C-alpha positions in Angstrom: -108.7 62.3 26.8 -108.6 66.3 26.1 -108.3 66.7 22.5 -107.0 70.0 20.8 -109.0 71.3 17.7 -107.5 73.4 15.1 -110.1 75.2 13.3 -108.2 76.1 10.3 -109.9 78.8 8.2 -106.8 80.0 6.2 -107.5 77.6 3.3 -108.8 79.9 0.6 -111.0 77.7 -1.3 -113.9 79.4 -3.1 -116.4 77.3 -5.2 -118.0 79.0 -8.4 -121.0 80.4 -9.4 -123.9 78.2 -10.7 -124.5 78.9 -14.3 -126.7 75.9 -15.4 -129.2 73.6 -14.1 -130.7 70.6 -16.0 -132.8 67.3 -15.2 -132.0 64.4 -17.1 -135.8 63.5 -17.4 -138.7 65.4 -18.3 -141.6 65.5 -15.7 -144.2 62.8 -15.7 -146.8 61.1 -13.6 -145.1 57.9 -13.4 -143.0 56.7 -10.7 -139.5 58.4 -10.5 -136.9 56.7 -12.6 -133.8 55.2 -10.7 -131.6 57.2 -13.3 -132.8 60.6 -12.7 -130.0 63.0 -12.5 -129.4 66.7 -11.9 -126.6 68.3 -13.7 -125.1 71.5 -12.6 -123.0 73.7 -14.5 -120.5 76.2 -12.6 -118.5 79.2 -14.0 -115.2 77.5 -13.7 -116.1 74.8 -16.5 -117.0 72.1 -13.9 -120.1 69.9 -14.1 -121.3 68.2 -11.1 -123.9 65.4 -11.3 -126.5 65.2 -8.5 -128.7 62.2 -7.3 -131.9 63.4 -5.7 -132.6 60.4 -3.5 -131.6 60.4 0.1 -131.7 64.1 0.6 -129.7 64.6 -2.6 -125.8 63.6 -2.9 -123.2 64.3 -5.4 -122.4 61.5 -7.6 -119.4 62.9 -9.7 -117.8 65.9 -10.9 -116.6 66.5 -14.6 -113.8 68.7 -14.6 -113.7 71.5 -17.3 -110.7 72.8 -18.8 -108.7 75.9 -17.5 -110.4 79.3 -18.0 -113.5 77.5 -19.4 -117.2 77.9 -18.4 -120.6 76.3 -18.6 -123.4 78.3 -19.9 -125.8 75.8 -20.8 -126.6 72.2 -20.4 -128.8 69.6 -22.0 -129.5 66.2 -21.7 -130.6 63.5 -24.5 -132.7 60.7 -22.9 -133.6 58.2 -25.7 -135.0 54.7 -24.5 -132.6 52.2 -24.8 -129.7 54.4 -24.9 -127.4 55.8 -22.2 -128.1 59.3 -21.1 -126.0 61.9 -23.1 -125.2 65.1 -21.5 -124.3 68.3 -23.7 -122.8 71.6 -22.6 -121.9 75.3 -24.3 -119.6 77.8 -22.8 -118.2 81.1 -24.2 -117.2 79.4 -27.5 -118.4 78.0 -30.7 -118.3 74.6 -29.8 -120.9 71.9 -28.4 -119.1 69.4 -26.0 -120.8 66.1 -25.4 -119.1 64.6 -22.2 -118.3 60.8 -21.8 -119.9 60.0 -18.6 -117.5 57.0 -18.2 -114.4 58.9 -18.0 -115.4 62.6 -17.4 -113.6 63.7 -20.5 -115.1 65.3 -23.5 -116.5 62.5 -26.0 -116.9 64.9 -28.9 -116.1 68.6 -29.4 -118.4 69.9 -32.3 -117.5 73.3 -33.8 -120.7 75.1 -35.1 -118.8 77.5 -37.2 -121.4 80.4 -36.6 -120.2 82.6 -33.7 -120.1 82.2 -29.9 -123.0 80.2 -28.5 -125.3 81.9 -26.1 -128.2 79.2 -25.8 -129.0 75.5 -26.5 -132.2 73.5 -26.6 -133.2 69.9 -27.6 -136.2 68.9 -29.4 -139.2 66.7 -28.1 -137.7 63.7 -30.1 -134.4 64.1 -28.6 -132.6 63.6 -31.9 -131.6 67.5 -32.7 -130.0 70.3 -30.8 -130.7 74.0 -31.5 -128.0 76.7 -30.6 -128.3 80.1 -30.9 -125.1 82.4 -31.4 -124.1 85.8 -31.1 -124.1 86.6 -34.7 -127.8 86.0 -34.9 -127.5 82.6 -36.2 -129.5 79.4 -34.9 -127.7 76.5 -35.9 -129.4 72.7 -35.9 -127.2 69.9 -35.4 -128.2 66.2 -35.6 -127.5 63.7 -32.7 -129.6 60.9 -33.8 -126.6 58.7 -34.6 -125.9 57.9 -30.9 -123.1 58.6 -28.3 -120.2 60.7 -29.9 -121.9 61.5 -33.1 -123.0 65.2 -33.9 -123.6 66.0 -37.5 -124.7 69.5 -39.0 -128.1 69.6 -40.0 -129.2 73.2 -41.1 -128.5 76.8 -40.3 -131.6 78.8 -39.9 -132.5 82.5 -41.2 -129.9 84.8 -39.7 -130.9 88.1 -38.2 -128.4 90.7 -36.4 -129.4 90.2 -32.9 -127.8 87.8 -30.4 -129.9 84.7 -29.7 -129.8 84.6 -26.0 -132.5 81.9 -25.2 -133.9 79.1 -27.0 -137.1 76.6 -26.8 -138.7 74.1 -29.1 -142.2 73.6 -30.0 -142.0 69.9 -30.5 -140.0 69.1 -33.5 -141.3 71.7 -36.0 -140.4 75.2 -34.7 -137.9 76.9 -32.8 -138.5 79.9 -30.7 -135.6 82.3 -29.7 -135.4 85.2 -27.3 -133.0 88.0 -28.7 -130.8 90.9 -27.7 -132.9 93.6 -29.5 -136.1 92.7 -27.4 -137.6 90.5 -29.8 -138.9 86.8 -29.8 -138.6 85.2 -33.1 -140.0 81.8 -34.5 -138.1 79.7 -37.0 -139.9 77.0 -39.2 -137.5 73.7 -38.6 -139.4 70.9 -39.9 -137.7 68.9 -42.6 -140.9 68.8 -44.8 -142.0 72.7 -44.2 -141.6 74.8 -47.4 -140.6 77.8 -45.3 -138.0 75.6 -43.4 -135.4 77.9 -41.8 -137.3 80.9 -42.3 -138.5 83.5 -39.6 -142.2 83.0 -39.7 -143.1 85.3 -36.7 -141.7 88.0 -34.6 -142.9 89.4 -31.2 -141.7 92.5 -29.4 -141.5 93.0 -25.5 -141.6 96.5 -23.9 -138.5 98.6 -24.5 -136.2 100.0 -21.9 -135.9 103.8 -21.6 -132.2 103.6 -20.7 -130.8 100.4 -22.9 -131.7 97.8 -24.9 -134.1 95.1 -23.9 -132.8 91.6 -23.5 -135.0 88.5 -23.8 -133.0 86.5 -21.5 -135.4 83.3 -21.2 -138.1 81.7 -23.2 -140.4 78.6 -22.4 -142.9 76.8 -24.7 -146.2 75.2 -23.1 -147.3 72.5 -25.4 -150.5 72.0 -23.6 -151.3 75.5 -23.6 -149.6 76.4 -27.0 -148.4 79.4 -25.2 -144.7 81.1 -25.2 -143.4 82.5 -21.9 -140.8 85.1 -22.0 -138.7 86.9 -19.3 -136.7 89.9 -20.2 -134.4 92.4 -18.7 -137.1 94.8 -17.8 -138.4 92.4 -15.1 -141.6 91.6 -17.1 -142.9 88.0 -17.8 -145.3 87.7 -21.0 -147.6 85.0 -22.2 -148.0 85.0 -25.9 -150.2 83.0 -28.1 -148.0 80.9 -30.3 -150.6 80.5 -33.1 -151.4 84.1 -33.6 -148.1 85.6 -32.2 -150.0 87.8 -30.1 -149.6 89.0 -26.4 -152.1 87.3 -24.1 -151.1 88.5 -20.5 -148.1 90.5 -19.1 -146.7 91.1 -15.5 -144.0 93.5 -14.3 -143.3 91.3 -11.3 -139.5 91.7 -11.0 -137.2 94.6 -10.0 -134.6 93.7 -12.4 -133.8 91.2 -15.4 -135.5 87.9 -15.4 -132.9 85.0 -16.1 -134.8 81.8 -16.0 -138.2 80.1 -16.5 -139.5 76.8 -15.6 -142.9 75.0 -15.5 -144.4 71.9 -13.4 -145.5 68.7 -15.0 -149.1 69.8 -15.9 -148.0 73.3 -17.2 -150.4 75.0 -14.8 -147.6 76.6 -12.8 -144.7 78.9 -14.0 -141.7 80.0 -11.9 -139.4 83.2 -12.9 -136.3 84.1 -11.3 -133.3 86.3 -11.9 -131.4 89.4 -10.8 -133.6 90.5 -8.1 -133.2 87.4 -6.1 -136.9 86.4 -5.9 -138.8 83.4 -7.2 -142.4 84.3 -8.4 -145.0 81.6 -8.8 -147.7 82.2 -11.4 -150.9 79.9 -11.5 -153.9 79.7 -13.7 -157.3 80.5 -12.2 -160.6 79.3 -13.0 -161.1 81.4 -16.1 -157.7 80.2 -17.6 -155.9 83.6 -16.8 -152.6 83.7 -15.3 -152.0 85.5 -12.0 -149.2 85.8 -9.4 -149.9 83.4 -6.7 -146.8 83.9 -4.6 -143.1 84.8 -4.5 -140.2 83.8 -2.0 -136.8 85.6 -1.3 -134.5 82.7 -0.6 -131.3 83.4 -2.4 -128.7 86.0 -1.3 -127.7 87.3 -4.7 -128.5 86.7 -8.6 -130.3 83.4 -9.6 -128.8 82.3 -12.6 -130.6 79.0 -13.4 -133.6 77.4 -12.4 -135.3 73.9 -13.3 -138.1 71.6 -12.1 -139.2 68.1 -12.1 -142.4 66.4 -11.0 -143.1 62.6 -10.7 -145.2 60.3 -8.6 -142.4 60.3 -5.8 -140.6 63.8 -6.7 -141.5 67.3 -6.5 -138.5 69.5 -7.2 -137.8 73.1 -7.8 -133.9 73.5 -7.9 -132.3 76.9 -8.4 -128.7 78.3 -8.1 -126.7 81.2 -9.2 -124.1 83.7 -7.6 -124.5 82.4 -4.2 -122.8 79.1 -5.2 -125.5 77.0 -3.7 -128.4 74.8 -4.7 -131.9 75.6 -3.2 -134.5 73.0 -3.4 -138.1 74.0 -3.3 -141.4 71.7 -3.0 -143.5 72.7 -6.3 -146.8 71.8 -5.0 -146.3 73.7 -1.6 -143.8 76.5 -2.9 -145.5 79.2 -1.1 -145.1 78.2 2.5 -143.2 74.5 2.2 -140.1 73.7 3.8 -137.0 74.2 1.3 -133.4 72.7 1.4 -130.3 74.8 1.2 -127.2 72.9 0.5 -124.0 73.8 1.9 -121.8 75.8 -0.9 -119.1 73.2 -0.2 -119.5 69.8 -0.4 -116.3 68.1 -0.9 -117.6 64.5 -2.1 -114.4 64.6 -4.3 -112.1 66.2 -1.8 -109.6 68.9 -2.6 -107.8 69.1 0.4 -105.5 66.5 2.3 -103.6 66.3 5.4 -100.1 65.1 6.3 -99.4 64.7 9.9 -95.8 63.7 9.7 -94.7 67.2 8.5 -98.1 68.8 9.7 -99.0 69.9 6.3 -102.3 70.9 4.7 -102.5 70.7 0.9 -105.1 72.3 -1.0 -105.8 72.3 -4.9 -108.0 74.2 -7.0 -107.9 74.6 -10.9 -104.1 74.3 -11.7 -103.0 75.6 -8.6 -101.5 73.7 -5.4 -101.1 75.4 -2.1 -99.3 73.7 1.1 -99.4 75.2 4.6 -97.6 74.1 7.3 -99.3 74.0 11.1 -97.5 75.2 14.0 -97.1 73.7 17.5 -98.0 77.0 19.4 -101.3 76.8 20.8 -101.6 80.4 22.0 -100.6 81.8 18.7 -103.7 82.4 16.4 -101.9 82.4 13.3 -99.9 79.3 13.9 -99.8 78.4 10.2 -97.6 79.5 7.2 -98.1 79.0 3.3 -95.0 77.3 2.6 -95.4 76.3 -1.2 -97.7 77.6 -3.8 -97.3 75.1 -7.0 -99.1 76.6 -10.5 -99.3 74.2 -13.1 -99.0 75.5 -16.9 -101.4 72.7 -18.2 -104.8 73.6 -19.6 -106.4 70.6 -17.6 -107.5 70.9 -13.9 -106.2 68.8 -11.2 -108.5 66.0 -10.5 -106.6 64.6 -7.3 -103.3 64.7 -5.1 -101.7 62.3 -2.9 -98.8 62.5 -0.7 -96.4 60.1 0.7 -96.7 59.2 4.5 -93.4 61.1 5.3 -94.7 64.2 3.2 -91.9 64.2 0.7 -93.5 63.1 -2.3 -96.4 64.8 -4.0 -98.4 63.2 -6.5 -100.7 65.5 -8.8 -103.3 63.7 -11.4 -105.3 65.3 -14.1 -107.4 63.7 -16.6 -104.8 62.5 -19.1 -101.4 62.9 -17.3 -99.9 62.5 -14.0 -96.9 64.3 -12.4 -95.1 63.7 -9.0 -92.8 66.1 -7.2 -90.5 65.8 -4.6 -91.1 68.3 -1.3 -87.8 69.3 0.6 -88.1 71.5 3.5 -85.7 74.7 3.6 -86.2 77.2 6.4 -89.5 78.7 6.1 -90.6 77.1 2.7 -90.6 73.9 0.6 -88.2 73.4 -2.4 -90.2 71.7 -5.0 -88.4 69.4 -7.7 -90.3 67.7 -10.5 -89.6 64.0 -10.8 -89.4 62.3 -14.0 -91.7 59.4 -14.6 -92.5 58.6 -18.2 -95.2 56.1 -17.3 -97.2 58.4 -15.2 -96.9 61.2 -17.6 -98.9 59.0 -20.0 -102.0 58.3 -17.7 -104.7 60.2 -16.0 -105.6 59.7 -12.5 -109.0 60.0 -10.9 -107.9 58.5 -7.3 -104.5 57.8 -5.9 -103.4 56.5 -2.4 -99.7 56.1 -1.2 -99.3 52.7 1.0 -95.8 53.9 1.8 -93.2 56.4 1.1 -92.6 54.9 -2.5 -95.6 52.5 -3.6 -98.9 54.2 -4.5 -102.0 52.7 -5.8 -103.7 54.4 -8.7 -107.3 54.2 -10.1 -106.8 55.8 -13.6 -109.4 57.5 -16.1 -109.9 54.3 -17.7 -111.1 52.8 -14.3 -107.9 50.6 -14.1 -106.7 49.8 -10.6 -102.7 49.7 -10.4 -99.7 50.2 -8.1 -96.4 51.6 -8.8 -93.2 51.7 -7.2 -91.9 55.1 -7.8 -88.0 53.7 -6.7 -88.0 51.3 -9.3 -86.1 52.5 -12.5 -88.1 50.1 -14.9 -91.2 52.1 -14.1 -93.4 49.0 -14.6 -96.7 49.2 -12.9 -98.8 46.1 -11.3 -102.2 45.9 -12.6 -104.9 44.3 -10.6 -107.7 42.3 -12.0 -111.2 43.1 -10.6 -114.4 41.4 -11.1 -116.6 43.1 -13.8 -120.0 44.1 -12.4 -123.0 42.9 -14.1 -124.8 45.3 -16.2 -128.2 46.3 -14.8 -130.8 49.0 -16.2 -129.1 51.6 -14.3 -125.7 50.9 -15.4 -126.8 50.7 -19.1 -128.5 54.3 -18.7 -125.8 55.7 -16.7 -122.6 54.7 -18.0 -120.3 55.3 -14.6 -122.5 53.2 -12.5 -119.9 50.3 -12.6 -117.0 52.6 -12.1 -114.8 53.0 -8.8 -115.7 56.1 -6.8 -113.5 55.5 -3.6 -110.2 54.1 -2.9 -108.1 53.3 0.6 -105.1 51.5 0.7 -102.2 50.2 3.2 -99.6 47.8 2.8 -101.6 44.5 3.0 -104.7 45.6 1.2 -106.5 47.8 -1.1 -110.3 48.5 -0.9 -112.4 50.1 -3.7 -116.1 51.0 -4.0 -118.2 51.7 -7.1 -120.9 53.8 -7.8 -123.3 51.1 -7.9 -122.4 50.1 -4.2 -120.0 47.0 -4.6 -117.2 46.9 -2.2 -114.1 45.0 -3.3 -111.0 44.3 -1.4 -107.5 43.4 -3.0 -104.8 41.2 -0.9 -101.7 42.9 -2.0 -99.6 39.6 -1.2 -101.7 37.2 -3.0 -103.0 39.9 -5.8 -106.4 38.4 -5.4 -109.6 40.3 -5.2 -112.9 39.5 -3.7 -116.1 41.4 -3.3 -117.0 42.0 0.2 -120.3 43.6 -0.1 -122.9 44.7 -2.7 -124.8 47.7 -0.9 -128.0 48.8 -2.6 -126.9 52.5 -1.8 -124.2 55.0 -2.6 -121.0 54.5 -0.8 -119.8 58.0 0.5 -116.7 56.8 2.5 -114.6 54.2 3.2 -111.5 53.7 5.5 -109.3 50.7 6.3 -109.0 50.4 10.0 -105.4 48.8 10.4 -105.7 48.4 14.1 -109.0 46.6 14.3 -108.2 44.8 10.8 -111.5 46.0 9.4 -112.8 48.3 6.5 -115.3 51.1 7.7 -117.9 51.9 4.9 -120.4 54.7 5.1 -123.4 55.2 2.9 -125.6 58.0 1.8 -128.3 57.1 4.5 -125.3 57.7 6.8 -125.4 54.1 7.8 -122.0 52.6 9.4 -120.7 49.2 8.1 -117.7 47.5 9.5 -116.5 44.8 7.5 -113.8 42.3 8.6 -110.5 41.8 6.7 -109.9 38.3 8.4 -109.5 36.9 4.8 -106.7 39.2 4.2 -104.9 39.3 7.6 -105.7 35.6 8.4 -102.1 35.1 9.9 -102.7 37.9 12.3 -106.1 37.1 13.4 -105.6 33.1 14.2 -105.5 33.8 18.0 -108.6 36.7 17.9 -111.3 35.6 19.8 -114.4 36.9 21.4 -116.7 39.7 20.0 -114.0 41.1 17.6 -114.0 37.8 15.6 -115.7 38.1 12.3 -118.8 36.2 11.4 -119.2 35.5 7.6 -122.8 36.3 6.4 -123.1 33.8 3.3 -126.6 35.3 2.3 -125.1 38.7 1.5 -121.8 37.5 0.5 -120.1 39.7 2.8 -118.2 39.8 6.4 -119.7 42.0 8.8 -118.2 42.3 12.3 -119.9 41.8 15.6 -120.3 45.6 16.0 -121.6 46.0 12.8 -124.3 43.5 13.3 -125.4 44.8 16.5 -125.2 48.7 15.5 -125.6 49.5 11.8 -129.3 49.5 12.0 -129.0 51.3 15.4 -127.2 54.6 14.3 -128.1 57.7 16.7 -130.9 59.7 15.4 -128.7 63.0 15.4 -126.3 61.1 12.5 -129.3 59.0 11.0 -131.4 62.3 10.2 -128.5 64.4 9.4 -129.1 65.5 5.8 -125.5 66.2 5.0 -123.9 63.0 4.3 -120.6 61.6 5.8 -117.6 62.5 3.5 -114.6 61.0 5.4 -113.7 58.5 8.3 -110.4 58.5 10.5 -109.0 56.9 13.4 -106.3 57.3 16.0 -103.4 54.8 16.0 -103.2 55.1 20.1 -107.1 54.8 20.6 -108.1 52.2 18.0 -111.6 51.7 19.1 -112.7 55.3 18.5 -113.5 56.5 14.8 -114.4 59.9 13.5 -116.7 60.7 11.0 -117.4 64.0 9.4 -119.6 65.9 7.1 -119.7 69.4 5.6 -121.4 70.6 8.7 -120.8 68.2 11.3 -118.2 65.9 12.8 -118.8 63.0 15.2 -117.1 60.4 17.3 -117.9 56.7 17.9 -116.3 54.4 20.4 -116.7 50.8 18.5 -115.9 48.9 21.8 -119.2 49.6 23.1 -122.7 49.2 21.7 -124.6 52.2 20.5 -127.6 53.1 22.7 -130.7 51.3 21.9 -133.5 53.7 20.8 -136.8 52.3 22.3 -139.1 54.9 21.7 -141.3 55.1 18.7 -140.2 57.7 16.3 -142.9 60.6 15.6 -142.9 61.0 11.9 -143.6 64.6 10.8 -143.1 66.2 7.2 -142.9 62.8 5.9 -143.5 64.1 2.6 -142.0 67.7 1.9 -141.2 67.4 -1.7 -137.0 67.9 -1.0 -136.4 64.2 -1.6 -137.8 61.2 -3.7 -140.3 59.3 -1.8 -141.9 56.7 -4.0 -141.3 53.0 -4.3 -139.9 53.2 -7.6 -136.9 51.0 -6.8 -134.8 50.0 -3.7 -134.5 53.5 -2.2 -137.2 54.6 -0.3 -136.7 57.5 2.4 -139.2 59.3 4.2 -137.8 62.3 6.2 -138.0 62.8 9.8 -138.7 66.1 11.7 -135.5 67.7 11.8 -133.7 71.1 11.6 -133.2 73.3 8.5 -130.1 73.5 7.2 -129.3 77.1 7.6 -126.2 79.1 8.0 -124.7 80.0 11.2 -125.9 83.3 12.9 -123.3 86.1 11.9 -122.9 87.0 15.6 -122.2 83.4 16.5 -119.6 83.1 13.9 -117.8 86.4 14.7 -117.7 85.1 18.2 -115.8 82.2 16.9 -113.3 84.2 14.9 -112.7 86.2 18.2 -111.8 83.0 19.9 -115.1 82.5 21.4 -116.2 78.9 22.7 -119.3 77.4 21.0 -121.1 74.5 22.9 -121.4 71.2 21.9 -125.1 70.4 20.7 -124.8 66.7 21.5 -127.6 67.0 24.2 -126.7 64.1 25.5 -127.3 64.1 29.5 -125.9 60.7 30.1 -122.1 60.5 30.4 -121.9 57.0 29.4 -123.8 57.9 26.3 -121.5 60.8 25.4 -118.4 58.6 25.8 -120.0 55.9 23.0 -121.2 58.7 20.9 -120.2 62.6 20.6 -121.8 64.6 17.9 -121.3 68.5 16.9 -122.9 70.3 14.0 -121.6 73.7 14.4 -119.0 73.8 11.7 -119.7 76.0 8.3 -118.6 74.4 6.2 -115.9 71.5 6.2 -113.4 70.8 3.4 -111.4 68.0 5.6 -110.7 66.9 8.8 -108.5 64.5 10.3 -105.8 63.8 12.9 -102.6 65.9 13.2 -101.8 63.8 16.3 -103.3 61.5 19.0 -104.3 64.6 20.7 -104.5 67.1 17.8 -107.7 67.5 15.4 -107.7 69.5 12.6 -110.9 70.7 10.8 -110.5 72.8 7.6 -113.3 75.1 7.6 -114.6 77.6 5.0 -117.1 79.9 6.4 -119.6 81.7 4.2 -118.7 85.1 5.5 -115.2 84.6 4.5 -116.2 84.4 0.8 -116.0 87.6 -1.6 -119.1 87.7 -3.4 -120.4 90.4 -5.9 -122.7 93.0 -4.9 -126.3 91.7 -4.8 -129.2 93.6 -6.0 -130.9 95.4 -3.2 -134.5 94.8 -2.3 -136.6 97.8 -0.7 -136.3 97.7 3.0 -139.8 97.5 5.0 -140.0 100.2 7.1 -142.6 99.9 10.4 
């Protein structure tokens, strides 16, 4: 059967610049903790939390407020307490975030000027923030989550405090906008507490004042490292406040510094897009050991983490994507470039009844209609642009199957709108619903044109009939998962992260891997499966009466819903009959038991995770899966081809993911292609209507019927069926982004 593919590139979503990076743990020589996370701050105020296992995946997004930004991130990791995350961003406020709900837990106003920098002391009980009026404020966070108390204000000076670092718990080191590095005494028992005890000055710039953008303290060397706007990195003796060494390595401002676990290697990066590596030689002198040009624009943030099974140098900036390098083989090792769009939390939906594509970003919702004219290159039209005036950003949207009701959910409120087609546009009417106005929504799914299933920000699952006048929701009771060390450390681990529903059942998954089904007739819930992995996608397959579950390892599980659809499955026999596996307290179909561990290599080794699953009503045995750079189709009426040859393991440890046995997740990389962008010539050919060959490399026609794979997409926001013969992929190629001009490196002339 011929499938018409609409490559929709008109959806104008642009991710924001990366402005801050922070690992939740300090480097160590021990096994990698299971609760290691990376926080990524962006210029639009969002904070992403990434898990470095299984080639990295995004666990959650904390939505910032409208017109907010993130300029600094800081984790507090104290034994026996949950992880705490703090941020600053263009205001006088320190924000502590509630990882349970994604909402601010505490906003603390320092009352001392706009905050430019933040750092935490060695004990993890005090934060220092540097302000634009020259003040450094110390706040006490020892009281536990949600408690921030004023401690002291250090001696004020005239320059902005652009960067901060602690020397243990006793001293605060600040890089300032007047080209000076200042050291304040901060210990409570020190007689000179609050005073500036030393000042060091970097080189002057002839054209403008020198800015010390970054400072780093090395406890084992008792050394301060500074990076400034002249492109110089300097090493200072802390005890004597004297300059030890200096390098004019960069061609422009150095914006960030970081070090490895042993503090024998330093990395610097900034406006000139290069990352420089500095190492100690045998005489204990620093030297430039290597540099790499990987980024296409300014590098705004960089951080490092090392342990027995991890070796990460992570950087990001104006080119909007994360770069991950191995620290131990930085000079010539393989690196990982994340796609700049990874929609784990989707901001696009497709309605095939009205042929609509809906995209939301910030406080704006845009709706396009897709035409039926195949020959017309512009067979789409923007029919609605909805701008909400509230400060909160949109968390999620859902649309009724008939395309007439749009639900818009945010952190503390939810609104619904009626969409009425009128000529070449949609007339939008706000519908009144007092109950929805009082709850926040993090996930929603319509099961018919009036009933919607909602997971609110308090992690309560409920169903609401929008046609009923009493507006009384029906709440579902779910079993609370048992707390583990990970869930005690990371508050959101037992919360719901995925939801799918139809008129018979609701299926939800949790961050900890539990998959639960709710029978909408009996209102009873049942845990189908507890996977020791992160669930990236779930999909209820109505025709097969199963649920498809895909994990971060790109493993595909098919679970039978026979207990939910028992009245429909009494006559069902043969291979499709479900088989209950009591040991795992789950229900696997015959296909899953034969094929889950036999996923084709193209999919299993694909570093980009599965972000969505869908199927056609007419050809129910074929399911489609898609990720940010690929799409594939599997025929579930047949078994996948068995891999009999022995796999050749190369690059088994390249520093790009966690490789130790510190917990259940152990992942050795196979030899695979790098995640690189499509060549510009090839991309332009597609824009002109040229065809790209499938790279499935499957010569056996029988194999290609069972499994089809294509990874020539850059980068997908959504994929779904418009009809049984039409597939729409919402694509956002990198060349469509409008970036600020990058620093130009001198070109080589041969």
